[in-house]
C-alpha positions as CSV (number, residue, x, y, z in Angstrom):
1,M,105.2,123.7,94.5
2,N,106.2,124.9,98.1
3,I,107.7,122.4,100.4
4,V,108.9,123.6,104.1
5,L,110.8,121.7,106.6
6,C,112.5,122.3,109.8
7,A,115.3,121.1,111.3
8,D,118.7,122.0,113.8
9,D,122.2,120.5,112.5
10,S,121.0,117.5,114.3
11,Y,117.9,116.7,111.7
12,A,119.1,118.5,108.6
13,R,120.7,115.5,107.4
14,Y,117.3,113.5,107.7
15,G,115.4,116.4,106.3
16,S,118.1,115.7,103.0
17,V,116.7,112.4,103.3
18,V,113.1,113.3,102.8
19,M,113.9,116.1,100.3
20,A,115.6,113.1,98.2
21,S,112.2,111.0,98.1
22,I,111.0,113.8,97.2
23,I,112.8,114.5,94.2
24,A,113.0,110.8,93.4
25,N,109.2,109.8,92.6
26,A,108.5,113.7,91.3
27,I,107.7,113.7,87.4
28,N,108.4,117.8,87.6
29,I,111.3,118.2,89.5
30,E,111.6,121.7,88.4
31,Q,108.3,122.3,89.9
32,I,109.2,121.7,93.6
33,R,111.0,124.5,96.0
34,F,111.9,123.7,98.9
35,F,112.7,126.1,102.4
36,M,114.5,124.6,105.1
37,L,113.8,126.7,108.1
38,T,116.4,126.2,110.7
39,P,117.5,128.0,113.9
40,G,120.8,128.2,112.7
41,V,123.3,125.6,110.9
42,S,126.4,125.4,110.1
43,E,128.1,127.0,106.5
44,E,128.8,123.1,105.8
45,T,125.5,121.6,106.8
46,K,124.2,124.1,103.9
47,N,126.6,123.6,101.5
48,S,126.0,119.9,101.6
49,L,121.9,120.6,101.9
50,R,122.4,122.5,98.9
51,E,124.3,120.2,96.7
52,S,122.5,117.1,97.4
53,V,119.3,119.2,96.2
54,E,120.7,121.6,93.3
55,R,122.1,118.9,91.4
56,S,118.7,117.9,90.2
57,D,116.5,120.9,88.8
58,A,114.6,121.7,92.4
59,A,115.6,124.8,94.5
60,L,116.3,125.3,98.1
61,D,116.3,128.5,100.1
62,I,117.9,127.6,103.5
63,I,116.5,130.8,105.7
64,D,117.5,131.4,109.6
65,V,114.7,132.1,111.8
66,D,115.1,134.6,114.9
67,V,114.3,132.1,117.6
68,A,113.6,134.9,120.3
69,A,110.0,134.4,120.4
70,L,110.4,130.7,121.4
71,Q,112.3,131.1,124.0
72,G,110.5,129.4,127.4
73,L,108.1,127.7,125.2
74,K,107.7,124.0,126.1
75,A,109.1,121.9,123.3
76,G,109.9,118.7,124.9
77,R,111.8,115.9,123.4
78,F,111.6,117.6,120.0
79,G,113.0,120.7,120.8
80,L,112.9,124.4,119.6
81,A,112.8,123.3,115.8
82,A,109.6,121.7,115.7
83,L,108.3,125.0,117.1
84,L,109.4,126.7,113.7
85,R,106.5,126.3,111.3
86,L,104.3,128.4,114.0
87,L,106.8,131.6,112.7
88,M,107.0,130.2,108.6
89,H,104.7,133.0,108.1
90,R,106.8,135.6,109.1
91,Y,109.8,134.4,106.7
92,L,108.0,132.4,103.6
93,P,107.9,134.9,100.7
94,A,104.6,136.7,99.6
95,D,104.2,134.9,96.7
96,C,104.2,131.6,98.7
97,K,100.3,131.1,99.0
98,R,100.2,127.5,99.3
99,I,102.7,124.9,101.1
100,I,103.1,121.7,101.8
101,Y,104.6,121.2,105.2
102,L,106.3,117.7,106.5
103,D,108.0,116.6,109.1
104,C,112.0,115.8,109.1
105,D,111.4,112.1,109.8
106,V,108.7,111.0,107.0
107,L,109.5,109.1,103.4
108,V,107.8,110.2,100.6
109,R,106.8,107.1,98.2
110,S,104.7,109.4,95.3
111,D,104.5,112.0,93.4
112,L,103.2,115.2,95.2
113,S,102.0,116.8,93.0
114,E,98.4,115.1,93.9
115,L,98.6,116.2,97.1
116,W,99.8,120.1,95.9
117,S,96.4,120.0,94.2
118,M,93.7,118.9,96.7
119,P,90.9,121.5,97.2
120,L,90.8,122.9,101.1
121,H,87.1,123.8,100.9
122,G,87.8,127.0,102.2
123,Y,89.5,125.4,105.5
124,I,93.2,126.9,106.3
125,A,94.8,123.0,106.4
126,A,94.5,119.9,105.6
127,A,95.9,117.1,107.7
128,T,95.3,113.2,108.2
129,I,93.6,111.9,111.2
130,N,96.5,110.8,114.5
131,L,96.1,107.0,114.9
132,Y,95.7,105.6,118.0
133,S,96.3,102.3,119.5
134,S,93.3,101.3,121.7
135,S,95.4,101.3,124.8
136,S,95.9,105.0,124.7
137,G,94.3,107.6,126.2
138,G,93.8,109.2,122.9
139,A,91.4,106.4,121.9
140,R,89.2,107.3,124.0
141,K,88.3,110.7,121.8
142,L,87.0,110.4,118.2
143,P,89.9,110.4,116.2
144,D,88.4,112.4,113.7
145,G,88.3,115.4,115.8
146,Y,92.6,115.6,116.4
147,F,95.4,115.7,113.6
148,N,98.8,114.1,113.0
149,S,100.8,117.8,112.0
150,G,103.8,115.9,110.6
151,V,102.0,116.2,106.5
152,M,99.9,119.5,106.2
153,L,98.8,121.1,103.0
154,I,98.2,124.8,104.1
155,D,96.3,127.7,103.1
156,L,99.6,130.4,103.5
157,M,97.2,133.8,103.2
158,S,93.9,132.1,105.4
159,W,96.9,131.0,108.2
160,R,98.1,134.8,108.2
161,E,95.3,136.7,107.9
162,K,93.7,134.7,110.6
163,R,96.9,134.5,113.0
164,V,97.4,130.8,113.3
165,G,101.3,130.9,114.4
166,E,100.6,133.5,116.6
167,R,97.9,132.1,118.4
168,A,99.3,128.4,118.7
169,L,102.3,130.4,120.5
170,E,99.8,132.0,122.8
171,C,98.3,128.7,123.7
172,L,101.4,127.4,124.5
173,E,102.4,130.2,126.7
174,R,99.4,129.2,128.7
175,E,98.1,125.4,128.2
176,G,101.8,124.3,127.4
177,D,102.8,122.4,130.1
178,N,99.8,120.3,129.4
179,F,100.5,119.4,125.7
180,R,102.2,116.0,124.9
181,Y,102.9,117.0,121.6
182,P,103.5,120.8,122.0
183,D,102.9,122.1,118.7
184,Q,101.1,119.7,117.2
185,D,97.9,120.0,120.5
186,A,98.3,123.9,120.1
187,L,97.6,123.7,116.3
188,N,94.7,120.9,116.6
189,R,93.4,123.5,119.4
190,I,93.5,126.6,117.0
191,L,92.7,124.7,113.8
192,E,89.3,123.5,115.7
193,G,86.6,123.0,112.8
194,D,89.3,125.1,110.3
195,W,90.9,121.6,108.5
196,C,89.8,119.0,106.6
197,S,90.7,115.5,106.4
198,L,93.5,113.8,104.2
199,P,93.9,110.4,103.3
200,V,95.3,108.2,105.6
201,E,98.1,107.3,102.8
202,W,99.3,111.1,102.6
203,N,100.7,110.6,106.4
204,F,100.8,106.6,107.0
205,Q,101.4,106.0,110.6
206,P,102.8,102.8,112.0
207,T,99.9,102.1,114.3
208,A,98.1,102.0,110.7
209,Y,99.1,97.8,110.7
210,A,97.9,97.2,114.7
211,A,94.8,99.2,114.0
212,V,93.9,96.8,110.6
213,E,94.9,93.5,112.2
214,K,93.0,93.6,115.9
215,R,90.9,95.7,114.6
216,Y,90.6,98.4,117.3
217,P,87.0,99.1,117.6
218,H,87.8,103.3,117.8
219,L,88.9,103.3,113.7
220,V,86.6,100.3,112.2
221,P,85.0,103.3,110.2
222,H,88.2,104.2,108.8
223,M,89.0,100.2,108.4
224,A,88.8,100.8,104.4
225,S,91.2,103.6,104.6
226,L,93.4,102.0,106.3
227,E,94.0,99.0,104.3
228,T,94.3,101.1,101.3
229,A,97.0,103.2,102.7
230,I,99.0,99.8,104.1
231,R,98.6,98.1,100.2
232,H,99.7,102.0,99.0
233,P,101.4,104.9,101.6
234,R,102.4,108.0,100.0
235,I,103.8,109.5,102.5
236,V,105.3,107.1,105.8
237,H,105.8,108.6,108.8
238,F,108.2,107.3,111.3
239,I,106.3,108.3,114.5
240,G,107.7,107.7,117.8
241,S,110.8,108.0,119.9
242,I,112.6,105.3,117.7
243,K,113.3,106.7,113.9
244,P,115.0,104.6,111.5
245,W,118.5,106.0,111.7
246,H,117.9,104.3,115.0
247,A,120.0,100.9,115.8
248,K,116.5,100.0,117.5
249,C,114.2,100.9,114.4
250,V,111.9,97.7,113.8
251,H,109.4,100.0,111.1
252,P,109.2,97.9,108.1
253,F,110.4,101.0,105.9
254,Q,113.5,101.7,107.8
255,E,115.5,100.3,104.6
256,D,114.3,102.2,102.5
257,F,114.6,105.5,104.2
258,I,118.5,104.3,104.7
259,A,118.4,103.6,100.6
260,Y,117.4,107.2,100.0
261,S,119.9,108.6,102.7
262,R,122.6,107.7,100.2
263,H,121.7,110.1,98.0
264,T,122.5,112.9,100.5
265,A,125.9,114.0,102.1
266,W,124.8,111.5,105.2
267,P,124.5,108.2,104.1
268,I,123.3,106.0,107.2
269,D,125.3,102.6,107.6
270,S,123.1,99.9,108.1
271,K,125.9,97.7,109.6
272,A,127.5,100.0,112.0
273,L,124.0,100.6,112.8
274,A,123.6,96.5,113.9
275,S,126.8,96.3,115.3
276,S,125.8,98.8,117.9
277,L,123.1,96.6,119.5
278,S,124.1,94.5,122.2
279,W,123.8,90.8,121.8
280,R,120.1,90.9,123.8
281,E,119.0,94.0,121.1
282,R,120.0,91.7,118.0
283,I,118.1,88.7,119.0
284,R,115.1,90.9,119.8
285,I,115.3,92.4,116.6
286,A,116.4,88.9,114.6
287,L,112.8,87.8,116.4
288,K,111.1,90.7,114.9
289,Q,112.1,90.0,111.1
290,P,109.3,87.7,110.3
291,K,106.5,90.8,111.7
292,I,108.6,93.0,110.1
293,R,109.3,91.2,106.5
294,R,105.5,90.4,106.4
295,R,104.1,94.2,106.8
296,R,106.7,95.3,104.4
297,R,105.1,92.4,101.7
298,L,101.6,94.3,102.3
299,T,102.8,97.2,100.5
300,Q,102.6,97.0,96.2
301,A,106.0,98.2,95.0
């Protein structure tokens, strides 16, 4: 089972949490082979990553990527590391014919073998629709036509044959100034008509809560799957600029992410996070606690 992540020095520690959650929920750990693509991280970071993974029976290959091909491309707040997956076909070994790609801001709550064995039906990739709120400009488009690229099952042979990475880079060069989510927008453009949909629980996005509570009109056809995802999220995706390692995070699964961080070289200190907040922010978050706890209880253990 080939699992690919991309991270620079600042995000490697969170990639380590992702890998820890995968290992903790895996039935056959020895079948897991991690690849972390980086623009170059310190030897200390590499050693810490390897130590976290290799004390289990999983394998980890850390690959330094030449980012020259990415210079000048617009990556926005996501940084160049977010674009590394567009080069992955150049660096992953030839025996990687299928991969699971994961962003470093996800938390895995289920064994990934079911995702790994899903049929692609001849498509290059499988991904989950990107969830928009009713007030978002994206809600004006049919949600079924645009995927979130934070979790993808990919036929890497077809990816190589159809030059998906190169074409996405070319697309970024031409249109990057108009993209809000550079690599995701480019992949959606290149893979249009060549991806199939994953159940929402494999990329559980926080918009699902409000979508069900407020019955967003554009997501009504997906209500049953959203309700299932809330009860049984397989992969939780912390979408947005505020992540579970930030003090202002109010995501119902923040504490779960923090708990898995304790199995890595970079444990997150909840008390330190709370103490960094102003009193106004502490009060704001305290007032949100009933809603956070109510949403968390919707998920069955």
